[in-house]
C-alpha positions as CSV (number, residue, x, y, z in Angstrom):
1,M,-35.0,67.8,18.5
2,K,-35.8,67.0,14.8
3,K,-33.0,65.0,14.5
4,I,-33.3,62.9,17.3
5,V,-36.8,62.1,16.5
6,L,-35.2,61.6,12.6
7,A,-32.9,59.3,14.0
8,L,-35.0,57.7,16.2
9,A,-37.2,56.8,13.2
10,F,-34.5,55.7,11.1
11,L,-33.7,53.0,13.5
12,I,-37.0,51.8,14.2
13,L,-37.6,51.7,10.3
14,A,-34.1,49.9,10.2
15,T,-35.1,47.4,12.9
16,T,-38.6,46.6,11.2
17,A,-37.1,46.5,7.6
18,Y,-34.4,44.2,8.2
19,S,-35.6,42.1,11.1
20,Q,-36.4,38.3,10.4
21,T,-39.5,36.8,11.8
22,P,-38.2,33.8,14.4
23,V,-37.9,30.6,12.9
24,T,-39.9,27.7,15.0
25,P,-38.1,24.8,14.9
26,T,-39.7,21.7,13.3
27,P,-40.5,18.8,15.5
28,T,-38.5,15.9,15.1
29,Q,-39.4,12.7,13.6
30,G,-39.6,9.5,15.5
31,A,-38.4,8.6,19.0
32,S,-35.4,10.6,21.0
33,K,-32.1,8.9,20.8
34,Y,-31.7,5.7,23.1
35,T,-34.8,5.0,24.2
36,K,-36.6,1.8,23.6
37,A,-38.7,3.4,21.1
38,Y,-35.4,4.4,19.1
39,Y,-33.9,1.0,18.9
40,L,-37.4,-0.4,18.2
41,E,-38.0,2.0,15.1
42,K,-34.2,0.9,14.0
43,R,-34.9,-2.6,14.3
44,E,-38.2,-2.6,12.3
45,A,-35.8,-0.2,9.8
46,N,-33.2,-3.1,9.7
47,M,-35.6,-6.1,9.3
48,V,-37.3,-4.5,6.2
49,R,-34.0,-3.8,4.5
50,G,-32.8,-7.5,5.3
51,W,-36.3,-8.5,3.9
52,I,-35.3,-6.7,0.8
53,L,-31.8,-7.1,-0.1
54,T,-31.4,-10.8,0.6
55,P,-34.4,-12.1,-1.4
56,T,-32.9,-10.2,-4.2
57,G,-29.4,-11.2,-3.6
58,A,-30.8,-14.7,-4.0
59,V,-32.9,-14.0,-7.0
60,L,-30.0,-12.1,-8.7
61,M,-27.7,-15.2,-7.9
62,G,-30.1,-17.5,-9.5
63,L,-30.5,-15.5,-12.9
64,S,-26.7,-15.1,-12.8
65,F,-26.4,-19.1,-12.8
66,A,-29.2,-19.2,-15.3
67,L,-27.3,-16.5,-17.6
68,A,-23.9,-18.5,-17.2
69,W,-25.5,-22.0,-17.9
70,N,-27.3,-20.7,-21.3
71,D,-24.3,-19.3,-22.3
72,A,-22.2,-22.4,-21.6
73,A,-25.0,-24.5,-23.5
74,T,-25.3,-22.1,-26.1
75,S,-21.3,-22.1,-26.9
76,I,-21.4,-26.1,-26.5
77,T,-24.6,-26.7,-29.0
78,S,-23.0,-24.2,-31.5
79,L,-19.7,-25.8,-31.2
80,G,-18.1,-22.2,-30.3
81,T,-19.3,-20.9,-33.8
82,Q,-21.7,-18.2,-31.9
83,K,-20.3,-15.3,-29.9
84,S,-21.0,-15.0,-26.4
85,N,-20.8,-12.0,-23.7
86,N,-17.8,-14.0,-22.4
87,G,-20.0,-14.2,-19.0
88,A,-19.6,-10.5,-18.2
89,T,-23.4,-9.8,-17.6
90,S,-23.9,-13.1,-15.1
91,G,-20.5,-12.5,-13.4
92,I,-21.9,-8.6,-12.4
93,M,-25.4,-9.8,-11.4
94,A,-23.5,-12.6,-9.3
95,V,-21.2,-10.3,-7.3
96,A,-24.3,-8.1,-6.9
97,G,-26.4,-11.1,-5.6
98,V,-23.9,-11.9,-2.8
99,A,-23.2,-8.2,-1.7
100,G,-27.2,-8.2,-1.4
101,V,-27.2,-11.1,0.6
102,V,-24.3,-10.3,2.8
103,I,-25.8,-7.1,3.5
104,G,-29.0,-8.4,3.9
105,T,-27.9,-10.6,6.5
106,I,-25.7,-7.8,8.5
107,S,-29.4,-6.0,8.5
108,F,-30.6,-9.2,9.9
109,I,-28.2,-9.5,12.6
110,S,-27.9,-5.6,13.7
111,A,-32.0,-5.8,14.0
112,G,-31.5,-8.5,16.5
113,Q,-28.9,-6.5,18.3
114,N,-31.3,-3.4,18.6
115,K,-34.1,-5.6,19.6
116,R,-31.9,-6.9,22.5
117,R,-30.7,-3.5,23.3
118,A,-34.6,-2.0,23.6
119,R,-35.6,-5.3,25.5
120,S,-32.6,-4.3,28.3
121,M,-33.8,-0.9,28.5
122,A,-36.8,-1.8,30.5
123,V,-38.0,0.2,33.6
124,G,-38.7,-2.3,36.6
125,Y,-39.1,-1.9,40.3
126,E,-37.0,-3.4,43.3
127,Q,-37.3,-3.5,46.9
128,V,-34.8,-0.9,48.5
129,P,-34.4,-1.3,52.1
130,L,-34.9,2.4,53.9
131,P,-33.8,2.9,57.5
132,Q,-37.1,4.6,59.5
133,Q,-36.8,7.4,61.7
134,G,-35.5,6.7,65.3
135,G,-35.5,2.9,64.8
136,L,-33.0,0.1,63.7
137,M,-35.3,-1.5,61.6
138,T,-35.6,-1.3,57.9
139,K,-38.8,-1.1,55.5
140,A,-39.2,-2.2,51.9
141,V,-39.7,0.9,49.5
142,P,-40.5,0.4,45.9
143,A,-37.8,2.3,43.6
144,V,-37.5,2.7,39.9
145,G,-34.6,1.6,38.3
146,L,-32.9,2.0,34.7
147,K,-30.7,-1.1,33.6
148,V,-28.6,-0.2,30.3
149,A,-26.7,-3.4,28.6
150,F,-24.5,-2.9,25.7
């Protein structure tokens, strides 16, 4: 009897000592996938990304043009005696500017696609003919339909 009580005590102690508290899942941020709110959130994020990257890329391209023009003017006025940086800085800035404009434009296009997807996922009412019991006449009954266009 003492062994049984001692075994139960150890069993209770072991399960209590090594048990983990249950973890409650954190609520998901934002809307669930493939809903109208989800596509509108994606559209907003793409628009912000586009409005940041496109003007930044344009400014970088302008600065790279100005640096290249300055290097060319400096080498012409000094008759080639002054050392220049061979246009490496302006070339890197030009590539980064073009990449920023391209990625920003792609973000704007993606935002437009997400807007069209959100608009096409509207729930509307349709009149569906429903036969009445015991008669050959039909009656229009409102029904809810979901249109998904890709």
